[in-house]
N, C-alpha and C positions, 0 to 999 in steps of 0.2 A: 572606101574601106579604110579603116584606121589600122595602122601598123604600129607595133610596139617593139622598140629596140631594147635588147638586153645588154647591159653594160659588160665590158670585158672582165671587170672584177667579179661580177656575179657568175659569169661563165666559168672563170678560173676556179671560183669557190665550189661550183657544182661539180666540176671535173675532179677537184681534190676530194670531195665527199665520195665520189664514185670509186676513186682509186684507193682511198684509205678509209678505215672505219672511224667515222667522226665521233661516235659515242665513246669508243675506247680512247681515242686521242684526247678528248676533253678530260676524261677521268684520270688518266695517267699523268697528264700535264698538271692537273689540279693537285694530285698527290705530290708530285715533284716540287711544285710551288710551295706547298705547306711544309715539305721537308726542308727547303731552303731557309724558310723563316725559323723553323725550330732549330736547325743547325746553327744559324746566326745567334739565336738567343742562348743556346747552350755554350757556345764558345766565346762570346763577347766578354763575360766577366773575367775569365782567366787571362785573356789577351790584354785587357785593360790593366789588370793587376800586374802583369809582367812588363807593361810598357810597350806592348806591340800594337799592331794595327788591328782594331776590333773587327774589321771587315775581312780579315784574311780568309777565314773558312767560308764566309759568305761568297766571296769572289771565286774561290776554288769550286764550291758546290755549284755555282751558276755555270761555270765552265763544264763541270761534269755533266750537268743536265743538258746543256746545249750539245755536247758531243753525243750523249745518249740519244737525244732527239734526232740528230742527224743519222745515227746508226739505225734507229727505229724506222725512219722514213726510207732509207736505202733498202733495208730488209723488207719492209712492207711493199715496196714496189717490185721486188724480185719475185719471179714465178717459182713454182715447185721444182721445175727442172734445174734452175740455177741453185736453189737451196740444196737439192740432192747432190748436185755436182760438186759443191764446195764442202759438203759435210765431211767426207773422208779426210780431206786436208785439215779442216778445222779440228777434227778429232785427234789427228796425229800431233798437231801443234799444241793442242790442249794437254795431251799426255806428256809431251816433252817438257812443257812448262811446269807441270806438276813434278816431274823428275828433277828439273833444275831447282825447284824450291828446296829440295832435300840436300842440295849441294851448298858450298859456301856462299853461293849467290842468294840463298834464302835468308830471310830475317825472321826472328822469333818475336811474337807479340802475344801476351796473355797465355803463355804456356804452349803455343802452337807455332811451329815454323811454317807459316802459311803465306808469307809475303816474298815476292821476288823483286830484288832491288838491282837495277841495271843503270849505272850512271846516276843521274838525279831523279830517275823515275822509279816508282814502286807500283806493283800491281798484285792482285790476289787471284792467281790462276784458278783456284777452286770455284770462284764466282762465275767465271766464264765457262767453266766445265759444265755447269748446269744446263744452259740452253744447248750447248753442243751435244751433250749426252741425250737430251730429249730428241733432237733431230736425228741422232744416230739410231736410237731405239725405234723411232718412227719409221726410219728407212728399213731397218731389219725386220720389224714385226709386221709392217704393212705390205701391201702388194707391190710387186715390181712395176716400173713404169709401163711395161708391156702388158700388165694385167695378170701376169703369172704370179703364183704364190708358192713360196718354199714350203716343204713339209713342216708341220707344226713343231715337231721336236727340234728340227734344225733351227727354226726361228727362235725358239726359246733358248737353246744353247748358245747361239750367236749373240743374242741380246744379253744374256747373263755374262758371257765372256767379255763383251764390250763394256758392260757396266763394272765388272770386277776390276779392270785396270785402273780407272780413275778413283774408284772407291778405295782400293787398296792403298794407292799413293796418298790419298787424303787421310786415311786412317794412320798412316805412318807419320803424319805431321806432329801430333795427332789432332784432328779436328772432329770432335764428336757431333757437333751441331750439323755441319755440312754433310757428314756421313749419314746421319739420320734422315736428312732431307732427301738425299740421293736414294736411300733404301725405300723410302715412302714413294718417291716418284717412280722408281722402277716397278714396285708392286702395283701402283695405280695404273701404269701403262700396260702391264701384263693383264690386269683385270679388264682394261678397256679393249685389249686385243682379243678378248674372249678365251683366254687360257683357262683350262679346266681347273676346278677347285683343288684337285689333288696335288697339282703342281704348286699352287699357291700355298696350300697348307704345308707342303714339304719345305718350301722356302721359309715360311714362318717358323717352323720347328727348327730348321737349321740355324736361323738367326737367334732364336732363344737359347739354343744349346751353346752357340758361340759366345753370346753375351754372358751366360752363366760361367762358362769356362774362363773367359777373360777376367771375371771378378774373382773367382776362387784361385786362379793361377797367378794373380797379382800382375796381370798384363796392363792394367790401367795405371796411368800416371798419378802421383799423389794429389795433384790439383784436381784431377778428374774425380777421384774418390771423394775429395772434400766437397765438390759441387753436388755430387749425388747425395751425400749425407746431409748437406745443407738443405737440399730440396725436401728431404724427409722432415726436417725440423729447422726452419730458417732462423728461429730465435734462439737456438741452442748456443750459438756463438756470434751474437750481433756485432761485436767489435772485431771479429776475426774472419773466419771463412764465410759467415753469414752476413757480412757487412753489406755487400752489394744488394742481396735480396731484401734485407731489412730496410735499407735506405730507399730502394725502389718503391716498396709498398708505401712508405711514409710520404714520399714525394707525389706519387699518383693520388693518394688519398687526400692530400692537402689542397687539392684544386677545387673540391666541391662540385657544384653543378656547372658553373660557367667559368671557373678558373680565376686566378689572380691577375690575369692580364699578360699579354705577350711582353717579354723582357722584365716582368715583375715578380717572377717566382723566387721565393726566398731560398728554397732548397737548391734550385738551379744556380742562383747567384752565389750561394755559399759553396758550390762545387762539392756537395756531399755525395753525389752519385758518380762513380767513375765511368768513363767511356760513354758519357751522356749524349754526345753528338752522333755516336755510331750505334752500338748495340742497345743502348738504353734511351734512345731518342723518344720513345713513347712516354717516358716519364715526364719529359718536358711538356708534351701535349696534355697529359693528365693534370699537371700542376698549373700551367699557365692558360690553357684553354678549357680546363675542366672536363667533366663527364661529357658535355655536349660536343666539345672539340675532339676528344678522343673517340667518341662514337661516330663522328663525321668521318674520321680517318678510316675506321673499321667499315663503315658503309661504303666508302669509295673503294676500299680493297675488295669488299664483297662484290661490288659491281664489276670489278676486273675479273674475278673468278666466275661470276655469272656469265659475263660476256664470253669468256674462254670456253665454258661448257656449252653455251649456245652455239658458238662457232663450231665446236666439235660435233654437236648434234646435227648441224646443218650441212657440214662438209660431205661431199659425195665421193670422196676418196678416203681410203683407209689411212693413207699417210697424213692427210689433214686432220682427220679425227684423232689419231693417236698423238700427233704433235700438240694439238690444242689441249687434249686431255692431260698430257704430260705437263704442260705449262701450268694448268690449273692445279694439278697435284703438287708441283714444286712450290708455286707461290702460296697455295693454301697451307701447306705444311710449314713453310718458312714463317708465314704470318702467325700461325698458331704458336710455334715455338718461341718466336720473339716476344709476342704479347704475353704468352703464358709464363715466360721466365720473369717478366716484369711484375705480374700480379700473382705469382706463386703457383701457377698451374703446370709449370715445366721447370726442369733444372736449368741453371745458368750455363749455357753452352756457347754463347757468343756468336749469334747470327744476326745480321742486319734486318731491319724492317723494310720490306720491298718498296722501292721508289722513294722512301722517306729518309732513311739513314744516310749519313755522310759516307762518301767513298765512291771513287770513279768506277772501280770494278763492279760494285754492286749495282749502281745506277745504270751503267751501260748494259750490264747483263739483263736487268729487268726490262729496260726499254727495248733491247734487242728481242726479248721474248714477246713484247707487245707488237713489235714489227712482224714477227712470225705469225701472230694471230691475224694481223691485218692482211698479210699475204694470203693466208688460208681463206679469209673472208672474201678477198678480191677474186681468188680463183673460183670460189663457189658461185659468186655472182656471174662470172664470165661463162661458166659452164651451164648455167640455167637458161 
């Protein structure tokens, strides 16, 4: 009889595939790799012009991705019990961080005091608040570990109260983009939890009344009003309030089908689009990689959302279903808003493109969410 030996490398690879979702891992890693290249291309011209190291942001983003991947693997290997046990503490730390942002420790950028600066380190607590809130709502809206379920009204009130704290603190910054993403995420998770439509319609009506009241009472900041008016007519003031929107459209449209080539974009090299390595990184893809490259990014992001929804549907626990559905709502809403503001389908509110934009807080938060999906997938396989 002939015996076949399996190499230790193949055994380890097989074990890794069983422990982590290989498909999701490949997709998010590809998105991060594309993001590293786009960030490098967007920042290199300015650094060269200023006499700095053209690879500064390249090196930083690589570190951000490596840290995020480590967090993703650690979260992916954690079971539901561990995630549930740490969620209350993470929620408390998240809320305290959002409070600290509003103190002198906070730093203002683009009209919002959303950054926390301690020593030489900076972080954006509102980014990490997204996955933490998703896990918190999944805990409150789902069944308890014992299988018991709270009364529906109690679940809804607890979930709304838990969401109101970080949402209120983020609105005080003020950060309209992140606030909108949180509202959409909460609504989506309530829908996934089977909340009756009358509750959902009541929440929508309350939100509409609040938005109208904020507009007519003058509660919006001047730059927020300008962004909304610019969205209505981007070309009304192309050299002023509408500059970002106008230049973003020109940059994306200049790429054609296959783009001008990586590091070859005229608009990008000329630094016509502000914040191009963060909120407007999709313009770099449109100009240098063309429609084909931009479409590839959207397809990869769609695969992440599809995988999240698939994991939500396959999960045999309410906690897993709600957490995966919440992540899908969050990443889907953020993708739509980011790409929408670049191509004129949404007002400019300043949110990063998931997995692609520069920034440690955003990259780590998104990869942590991918880790949660892997944990849910692994738990489902274990229970089958």
